[in-house]
FIRO-288339 format. One record per residue (C-alpha): residue in one letter; y, x, z. Coordinates in steps of 0.25 Angstrom, whole numbers. Example, Ala and Ser with C-alpha at 12.3 -4.5 7.8 and 13.67 -1.06 7.14 Angstrom:
2
ATOM res     v     u     w
ATOM   A   -18    49    31
ATOM   S    -4    55    29
END
This chain:
617
ATOM res     v     u     w
ATOM   M   436   377   330
ATOM   L   440   391   333
ATOM   S   438   401   322
ATOM   P   434   416   325
ATOM   D   448   421   325
ATOM   D   454   410   333
ATOM   R   455   416   347
ATOM   Q   469   413   350
ATOM   T   465   398   351
ATOM   L   459   401   364
ATOM   L   471   409   369
ATOM   D   480   397   365
ATOM   A   471   387   372
ATOM   L   471   395   385
ATOM   R   486   397   385
ATOM   P   494   388   395
ATOM   P   503   376   390
ATOM   P   518   380   390
ATOM   G   524   380   404
ATOM   Y   510   382   410
ATOM   R   502   394   415
ATOM   L   487   396   419
ATOM   G   483   390   432
ATOM   C   468   392   430
ATOM   A   458   394   419
ATOM   V   443   394   418
ATOM   G   436   399   406
ATOM   T   421   399   402
ATOM   T   414   407   391
ATOM   F   400   411   388
ATOM   S   403   425   383
ATOM   L   416   433   387
ATOM   H   424   445   381
ATOM   L   433   451   392
ATOM   D   444   454   381
ATOM   A   443   439   378
ATOM   A   444   435   392
ATOM   L   458   441   393
ATOM   T   462   430   383
ATOM   A   463   421   394
ATOM   P   474   427   402
ATOM   A   481   431   389
ATOM   A   481   417   385
ATOM   F   486   411   398
ATOM   A   498   420   399
ATOM   L   500   431   388
ATOM   Y   515   434   387
ATOM   S   523   440   376
ATOM   V   511   445   368
ATOM   L   512   444   353
ATOM   D   501   444   343
ATOM   Q   495   458   341
ATOM   E   491   454   327
ATOM   A   506   452   323
ATOM   G   508   467   326
ATOM   A   517   463   338
ATOM   A   518   471   351
ATOM   V   508   467   362
ATOM   E   513   467   377
ATOM   P   500   468   385
ATOM   L   507   466   398
ATOM   E   506   451   395
ATOM   L   491   451   395
ATOM   L   490   459   408
ATOM   E   499   449   414
ATOM   S   491   437   410
ATOM   I   478   443   414
ATOM   R   483   447   428
ATOM   R   490   434   430
ATOM   H   479   425   426
ATOM   A   466   433   430
ATOM   D   465   424   442
ATOM   R   468   411   435
ATOM   F   456   411   425
ATOM   T   441   412   426
ATOM   I   432   414   414
ATOM   F   417   411   417
ATOM   F   407   417   407
ATOM   Q   392   418   405
ATOM   A   387   430   413
ATOM   G   383   442   403
ATOM   Q   392   437   392
ATOM   V   404   447   393
ATOM   S   405   457   382
ATOM   V   408   472   385
ATOM   P   423   474   382
ATOM   K   432   486   379
ATOM   Q   438   492   391
ATOM   R   450   485   397
ATOM   R   457   486   410
ATOM   L   462   472   409
ATOM   F   448   467   412
ATOM   A   450   470   426
ATOM   F   459   458   427
ATOM   L   448   449   422
ATOM   E   439   452   434
ATOM   G   436   439   442
ATOM   S   441   430   430
ATOM   L   428   432   422
ATOM   V   416   425   429
ATOM   P   401   426   424
ATOM   V   393   414   425
ATOM   V   379   409   422
ATOM   A   374   396   418
ATOM   P   366   389   430
ATOM   N   355   383   420
ATOM   G   351   396   414
ATOM   G   359   395   401
ATOM   V   372   402   398
ATOM   F   386   399   402
ATOM   H   392   395   389
ATOM   P   405   386   390
ATOM   K   418   391   384
ATOM   V   428   383   392
ATOM   W   442   385   398
ATOM   A   448   376   408
ATOM   L   463   379   411
ATOM   R   474   374   420
ATOM   F   488   377   417
ATOM   D   499   376   428
ATOM   A   514   374   426
ATOM   P   525   374   437
ATOM   D   530   359   435
ATOM   A   519   352   428
ATOM   P   504   348   430
ATOM   A   493   357   427
ATOM   A   488   357   413
ATOM   Y   473   359   410
ATOM   R   466   364   397
ATOM   V   451   366   394
ATOM   L   445   373   382
ATOM   C   431   371   378
ATOM   S   426   380   366
ATOM   S   414   387   360
ATOM   R   422   401   361
ATOM   N   418   411   371
ATOM   L   429   420   377
ATOM   T   425   432   368
ATOM   Y   429   438   354
ATOM   D   418   430   347
ATOM   R   422   427   332
ATOM   S   416   413   331
ATOM   W   420   399   327
ATOM   D   422   391   340
ATOM   T   427   378   345
ATOM   M   438   375   356
ATOM   L   442   362   363
ATOM   R   455   362   371
ATOM   L   458   351   380
ATOM   D   471   350   388
ATOM   S   474   341   401
ATOM   T   482   328   400
ATOM   L   490   322   410
ATOM   N   489   308   404
ATOM   E   481   299   413
ATOM   D   482   287   405
ATOM   P   467   281   406
ATOM   S   468   277   392
ATOM   T   471   291   387
ATOM   P   459   299   382
ATOM   Y   456   311   390
ATOM   I   444   320   392
ATOM   D   438   321   406
ATOM   G   437   335   412
ATOM   T   427   332   424
ATOM   E   416   340   418
ATOM   L   425   352   414
ATOM   A   429   352   429
ATOM   S   415   353   434
ATOM   F   412   364   424
ATOM   V   424   373   429
ATOM   A   420   370   443
ATOM   A   406   375   441
ATOM   L   409   388   435
ATOM   P   411   396   448
ATOM   G   397   392   453
ATOM   I   390   398   441
ATOM   A   398   412   442
ATOM   V   389   424   443
ATOM   G   400   432   450
ATOM   A   411   429   459
ATOM   C   420   417   456
ATOM   R   427   413   470
ATOM   G   440   413   477
ATOM   E   452   409   471
ATOM   R   446   409   457
ATOM   R   435   400   461
ATOM   R   445   391   468
ATOM   A   454   390   455
ATOM   I   442   386   447
ATOM   E   438   376   456
ATOM   E   452   370   457
ATOM   L   453   370   442
ATOM   A   440   362   441
ATOM   Q   445   352   451
ATOM   Q   457   350   443
ATOM   L   450   349   430
ATOM   T   443   336   436
ATOM   K   456   329   434
ATOM   V   460   334   421
ATOM   R   461   324   409
ATOM   W   459   332   396
ATOM   A   467   327   383
ATOM   P   457   325   372
ATOM   P   459   332   359
ATOM   P   464   323   347
ATOM   G   454   314   342
ATOM   V   446   314   355
ATOM   Q   444   301   363
ATOM   T   436   306   375
ATOM   G   429   318   379
ATOM   R   422   326   391
ATOM   F   417   339   395
ATOM   W   402   343   396
ATOM   S   398   354   405
ATOM   L   384   359   403
ATOM   G   375   368   411
ATOM   L   381   367   425
ATOM   G   372   358   431
ATOM   G   369   343   431
ATOM   E   361   335   422
ATOM   P   360   339   407
ATOM   V   369   331   398
ATOM   T   368   326   384
ATOM   L   380   328   376
ATOM   F   375   323   362
ATOM   P   374   308   358
ATOM   A   361   302   354
ATOM   T   365   299   340
ATOM   A   376   303   331
ATOM   D   381   298   317
ATOM   R   385   313   313
ATOM   M   384   326   321
ATOM   V   390   340   320
ATOM   V   384   352   329
ATOM   I   391   365   328
ATOM   S   384   376   336
ATOM   P   381   391   334
ATOM   F   368   390   342
ATOM   L   357   380   340
ATOM   K   344   376   347
ATOM   S   335   365   341
ATOM   G   332   359   354
ATOM   L   347   355   356
ATOM   L   349   351   341
ATOM   A   337   341   343
ATOM   E   345   335   354
ATOM   L   357   331   345
ATOM   P   359   317   342
ATOM   K   352   310   331
ATOM   V   362   309   319
ATOM   F   363   298   309
ATOM   G   372   305   299
ATOM   R   378   319   297
ATOM   S   374   330   306
ATOM   V   379   344   305
ATOM   L   376   357   312
ATOM   V   385   370   311
ATOM   S   378   382   317
ATOM   T   374   396   312
ATOM   P   362   399   303
ATOM   P   353   406   313
ATOM   E   354   395   322
ATOM   I   352   384   312
ATOM   R   340   392   307
ATOM   G   335   393   321
ATOM   C   335   377   322
ATOM   A   333   374   307
ATOM   R   323   363   309
ATOM   T   331   355   320
ATOM   V   344   358   312
ATOM   A   338   352   299
ATOM   N   333   340   307
ATOM   R   346   337   315
ATOM   F   357   341   305
ATOM   S   360   336   291
ATOM   D   369   349   289
ATOM   A   370   363   295
ATOM   Y   382   372   293
ATOM   M   386   386   297
ATOM   L   399   393   297
ATOM   D   403   399   283
ATOM   A   401   414   283
ATOM   D   416   416   280
ATOM   A   419   408   293
ATOM   V   411   418   301
ATOM   T   419   431   304
ATOM   S   413   444   305
ATOM   G   416   458   306
ATOM   E   428   459   317
ATOM   Q   422   455   330
ATOM   G   433   457   340
ATOM   V   433   465   353
ATOM   A   420   459   357
ATOM   A   412   465   345
ATOM   A   399   472   350
ATOM   D   395   486   347
ATOM   D   389   486   333
ATOM   A   379   496   337
ATOM   R   373   487   348
ATOM   N   363   476   345
ATOM   G   368   465   354
ATOM   T   360   454   359
ATOM   L   361   439   355
ATOM   D   371   435   366
ATOM   D   377   449   368
ATOM   P   392   446   373
ATOM   S   397   458   365
ATOM   I   393   452   352
ATOM   P   404   442   347
ATOM   F   400   429   341
ATOM   E   403   425   327
ATOM   G   403   413   319
ATOM   L   400   399   324
ATOM   H   402   397   339
ATOM   A   407   383   340
ATOM   K   399   372   347
ATOM   L   402   357   343
ATOM   Y   394   344   342
ATOM   V   400   332   335
ATOM   F   393   318   335
ATOM   D   399   306   327
ATOM   N   395   292   331
ATOM   K   402   282   322
ATOM   N   416   285   323
ATOM   Q   416   293   336
ATOM   T   413   307   338
ATOM   T   408   315   350
ATOM   M   411   330   349
ATOM   L   405   341   359
ATOM   T   412   355   359
ATOM   G   411   367   368
ATOM   S   401   378   371
ATOM   A   387   372   369
ATOM   N   378   376   357
ATOM   A   368   367   351
ATOM   T   357   373   360
ATOM   N   348   368   372
ATOM   A   354   379   381
ATOM   A   368   374   378
ATOM   F   365   360   382
ATOM   G   355   364   393
ATOM   M   356   377   401
ATOM   N   370   383   397
ATOM   V   383   380   403
ATOM   E   392   374   392
ATOM   M   404   366   391
ATOM   M   406   355   380
ATOM   V   417   344   378
ATOM   E   414   331   372
ATOM   L   424   324   363
ATOM   T   424   310   357
ATOM   G   433   304   347
ATOM   H   433   297   333
ATOM   A   425   304   322
ATOM   K   437   305   313
ATOM   H   442   316   323
ATOM   L   430   322   329
ATOM   G   418   318   320
ATOM   V   408   326   311
ATOM   E   415   323   298
ATOM   T   429   327   304
ATOM   L   423   340   309
ATOM   L   416   343   296
ATOM   A   427   338   287
ATOM   E   429   346   274
ATOM   P   440   356   274
ATOM   T   453   354   265
ATOM   N   464   363   260
ATOM   E   472   359   273
ATOM   V   461   359   283
ATOM   Q   450   368   286
ATOM   T   438   362   293
ATOM   L   425   366   299
ATOM   S   417   363   286
ATOM   G   425   373   279
ATOM   F   418   384   287
ATOM   L   404   379   286
ATOM   V   393   381   276
ATOM   P   379   373   276
ATOM   V   366   379   281
ATOM   E   354   375   273
ATOM   L   343   369   282
ATOM   D   332   366   272
ATOM   G   321   377   272
ATOM   V   327   384   284
ATOM   E   317   390   293
ATOM   E   319   389   308
ATOM   S   321   403   314
ATOM   V   324   408   328
ATOM   E   329   422   330
ATOM   S   328   429   343
ATOM   D   327   443   349
ATOM   V   320   444   363
ATOM   T   327   457   366
ATOM   Q   341   451   364
ATOM   E   337   439   372
ATOM   Q   332   448   383
ATOM   L   345   456   384
ATOM   D   354   443   383
ATOM   A   346   437   395
ATOM   L   346   450   403
ATOM   R   362   451   401
ATOM   R   364   437   406
ATOM   Q   354   439   418
ATOM   I   362   452   422
ATOM   A   375   445   421
ATOM   A   371   434   430
ATOM   F   371   443   442
ATOM   R   383   445   451
ATOM   F   388   459   450
ATOM   E   398   466   459
ATOM   C   408   478   456
ATOM   R   414   488   465
ATOM   A   424   499   462
ATOM   V   425   509   473
ATOM   E   434   522   473
ATOM   S   425   534   470
ATOM   G   434   544   477
ATOM   N   438   550   464
ATOM   D   453   548   459
ATOM   D   454   533   455
ATOM   Q   439   532   452
ATOM   F   430   521   456
ATOM   T   415   518   457
ATOM   L   412   505   450
ATOM   T   399   498   454
ATOM   Y   393   486   449
ATOM   A   381   479   457
ATOM   T   373   466   458
ATOM   S   364   462   469
ATOM   E   355   455   458
ATOM   P   342   461   455
ATOM   L   342   466   441
ATOM   P   334   458   431
ATOM   A   321   463   424
ATOM   F   325   470   411
ATOM   P   316   470   399
ATOM   E   309   483   396
ATOM   G   319   493   390
ATOM   A   331   486   393
ATOM   Q   343   494   398
ATOM   W   356   490   406
ATOM   R   369   498   405
ATOM   C   382   495   412
ATOM   W   397   500   413
ATOM   P   410   495   418
ATOM   I   418   489   406
ATOM   S   429   499   410
ATOM   L   420   510   405
ATOM   P   415   513   392
ATOM   C   401   509   388
ATOM   E   396   524   389
ATOM   A   399   523   404
ATOM   G   387   513   406
ATOM   V   376   516   415
ATOM   V   361   511   413
ATOM   V   357   502   424
ATOM   D   345   506   433
ATOM   L   337   493   432
ATOM   T   328   497   443
ATOM   N   339   497   454
ATOM   E   351   489   458
ATOM   F   362   487   449
ATOM   A   374   496   454
ATOM   P   380   504   442
ATOM   A   392   512   446
ATOM   F   403   518   438
ATOM   Q   415   527   440
ATOM   V   428   521   435
ATOM   S   443   523   436
ATOM   F   451   512   443
ATOM   E   454   506   429
ATOM   G   438   506   427
ATOM   I   435   496   438
ATOM   T   430   483   432
ATOM   A   421   472   436
ATOM   F   415   471   422
ATOM   L   402   478   419
ATOM   A   398   481   405
ATOM   N   383   480   402
ATOM   E   373   483   391
ATOM   L   359   479   391
ATOM   S   350   485   380
ATOM   L   335   482   376
ATOM   G   329   487   363
ATOM   D   339   486   352
ATOM   Y   349   477   359
ATOM   T   360   478   369
ATOM   T   369   468   376
ATOM   Q   382   471   382
ATOM   F   390   463   393
ATOM   V   399   463   405
ATOM   L   396   459   419
ATOM   T   407   454   428
ATOM   A   405   459   442
ATOM   D   413   455   454
ATOM   M   422   466   458
ATOM   V   420   467   473
ATOM   E   426   480   476
ATOM   A   438   487   469
ATOM   P   452   493   472
ATOM   S   460   482   479
ATOM   N   472   485   470
ATOM   R   464   486   457
ATOM   A   471   475   450
ATOM   T   485   480   453
ATOM   R   481   495   449
ATOM   L   476   490   436
ATOM   L   488   482   433
ATOM   T   496   494   437
ATOM   L   488   502   427
ATOM   L   490   492   416
ATOM   L   505   490   418
ATOM   G   508   505   419
ATOM   D   523   506   422
ATOM   A   535   498   428
ATOM   G   540   494   414
ATOM   R   527   487   411
ATOM   F   526   481   425
ATOM   L   540   474   422
ATOM   R   534   468   409
ATOM   F   522   464   417
ATOM   L   531   456   427
ATOM   L   538   449   415
ATOM   M   525   445   410
ATOM   L   522   439   424
ATOM   L   535   431   423
ATOM   A   534   426   409
ATOM   D   534   412   406
ATOM   D   529   410   392
ATOM   A   518   415   383
ATOM   L   519   418   368
ATOM   D   509   412   358
ATOM   R   503   424   352
ATOM   Y   495   436   358
ATOM   G   486   447   354
ATOM   L   476   449   365
ATOM   S   468   460   359
ATOM   G   480   468   357
ATOM   V   485   465   371
ATOM   L   473   470   377
ATOM   D   472   483   370
ATOM   V   487   486   372
ATOM   L   486   483   387
ATOM   E   474   493   388
ATOM   D   480   504   379
ATOM   P   495   502   375
ATOM   P   499   509   362
ATOM   S   504   523   364
ATOM   G   502   521   379
ATOM   R   515   512   380
ATOM   W   516   497   383
ATOM   Q   525   489   374
ATOM   V   535   485   385
ATOM   S   549   487   386
ATOM   P   554   485   401
ATOM   D   569   487   398
ATOM   S   577   475   403
ATOM   L   565   466   407
ATOM   P   570   453   412
ATOM   L   562   454   425
ATOM   L   572   448   435
ATOM   E   575   436   426
ATOM   A   560   433   425
ATOM   L   558   434   440
ATOM   L   569   425   442
ATOM   R   565   415   432
ATOM   T   551   415   438
ATOM   L   557   413   452
ATOM   S   564   401   447
ATOM   R   553   394   439
ATOM   E   540   399   445
ATOM   P   542   407   458
ATOM   D   527   406   461
ATOM   R   524   415   449
ATOM   L   531   427   456
ATOM   E   519   427   466
ATOM   H   512   435   455
ATOM   I   523   445   454
ATOM   E   523   447   469
ATOM   R   509   450   469
ATOM   L   510   459   457
ATOM   I   521   467   464
ATOM   G   514   467   477
ATOM   D   502   473   470
ATOM   L   509   484   463
ATOM   Q   517   488   476
ATOM   A   504   490   483
ATOM   D   499   500   473
ATOM   P   505   513   471
ATOM   N   504   513   456
ATOM   G   509   499   456
ATOM   R   522   502   463
ATOM   K   526   511   452
ATOM   L   526   499   442
ATOM   L   536   491   450
ATOM   P   550   494   443
ATOM   E   561   499   452
ATOM   G   569   487   457
ATOM   L   558   477   455
ATOM   L   555   475   469
ATOM   T   570   473   472
ATOM   I   571   461   463
ATOM   W   557   456   466
ATOM   A   559   454   481
ATOM   P   570   443   481
ATOM   I   563   436   469
ATOM   W   550   435   477
ATOM   A   557   431   490
ATOM   A   563   419   482
ATOM   A   550   416   476
ATOM   Q   543   415   489
ATOM   E   554   406   494
ATOM   G   553   397   483
ATOM   M   538   396   484
ATOM   R   539   391   499
END
C-alpha cells in the first residue's frame, strides 16, 4: 500500500531496468495534473539530478532532456474534463500530443490507473512492465495500492505466470475512445505495443500461484469477478453503493469493510447486513494541511469531482476472498459501486494463492514492534443505531456533469501571427453545438500560459471561438476553464488539437529554455549520458528550469568531455546520434538556434555523423 507521501515509488516503478531505455509507454488515469504528468519522462531518464530536499544543486537540463527525448514515446489517456488548472510552465508545450482525453463508451467514466511499458536494450530482448494501481497521476494525498508485474522469459509450462491477453486488448482499445487526435506514429506505436503484450508472460509476485487481468467497460458481456461464497472476506473501497455490496459473496465467517464514515453511513443497512466489522483510517493516518501543488483556491467552493481539489485519506481498492486455504485477491481501480462494475472503464488484476500469503488474516494481522501492518492504521466504525443517509447537492452534480459534457467535445487550436512583434492570435474552436446550460451558469476560459484574470466569458448563444493575444511562448493547446453556478465553481483544462502553429515552435522553445552555448553543451551531454541516478527532486527541477536562481543556471561548461561522449556513443550505440543530428539540424535552421552552436562543434560533428551513417548501413 502506498502512503500519502510515497510518490517516489511510482517514479522508481517507471524507471527502466539497468542497461535498458524506454521503448514505449502507455499510461491511464482518471484525473491528471500536468506537473505530475512530467514525472513520466523524468522517471524514464532523469540524469544527474540530486534530491532537492537534501539541499543539493539541481540541474534542470536533465528534465528538459528527458521530456524532449521521450515525448513521442509515451501516451497518457485520461478522463476528459479531469485535468486541474496548473501554474504556468513553458515545459507543458512538450506534453502536447502525449496527453489524450477519452470518454467511457458505456456512459460512465474512464477510471483505470495502469501503466504498460516496454524497455529496449541494444543486445537483449525487450523487457515489459505493468503497473496496476488505485493512484491517479496527480498530487493527491491519499492511501493507495500498486501492483507491479515484470515480464519473464521463462517459458517452462510448469512455471506459474500471469496471462496478459486482457491487458493487450485494453491497450489496443484506448485510441478508439479518444476525444481528440491519436493517430500517426503515436497510434501505430500503441498498436504495436498492444500486439507485443499478447505474447508477454508476467512473473507472479511472491505467494501468487495464478492470475489474470480484468478489463471492464470496453464492450463485451458483463463479467462477474466475485465468487458465490467465501469463508472470509475483506473489501477496501473509499466509495460504496448498496447495490454492489449486495452482490458480494455470501460469507460464512469474518467479513470486514474498510471505507470512509460518510460512505458507510450512506449504506448503513447493507453494511450491517453484509459485514461483521467496519473500519475507517485512523485520523492520525489521514494527512491534512499541506496539499501540494494541486491545492485548490480556498476562496472557491469546488464541486464534488472538481479535479483541482486533491483527494485525501483512503483511496485504495482491494477485494480479498478466502475459501478454505486458497485466496482470491482483486486489486486495481474499481470502487465498490455499481458504476465501477457496470458503466465505468476500469482495470483490475485477479491474484490467487495460499491464504497464508494473501488471505484475510494475513492482511489484517496485528502489528508488532518490528512490522507495521494495515490494522495499525484502522479504527472501528460502530454500526449499531447508525441512520442511513445520502448527501447530495444538485448544483455540484450539474456542474460536474456539464464539465464532462464539454470536455467530451473535440477542440482545435490555431496560433496565427497577428502582425505585431512576436505576437500571435490564439484561437480555440469546436464544431460541436454547446450544451444546454442551467439558468445562471457561466463559462470562462483562458490559455494556461496566461493568468486567470485574462479569462473571457463564453457567449453561450454563439459558436465557441474565443481568441487571445499571446507571445510566442504563450502558444499552448491547453485551455483552462471555469464553470460557475450559484455558490459553486469547477475549474479544468481542455486539451485541444494544435492544427496550426509556427513550424519551428519546438526548436524556438528549446532555444529559449537553453539560452546560450554553455547550456547547450551541457544539454548535449545529457543526450549522450548512459546512467541515471537514484534520486530526484521533481518540483525543484521544474521551478529552477522555469526561473533559475539569480537568472543563472548551475552549469559549468569548462572542459566538458563532449568529444569523448560522442565517440563513446558512436562506438556503442550509433543510432542514438540520429537524435543529435536532428537537434543540430533544427538549431541550424533557426537564426536564434544557430547562436547556441559553440564554435568548432560542427567541425567535430561532421566526421562523427558520417561514421555513424556508415555504421548504420
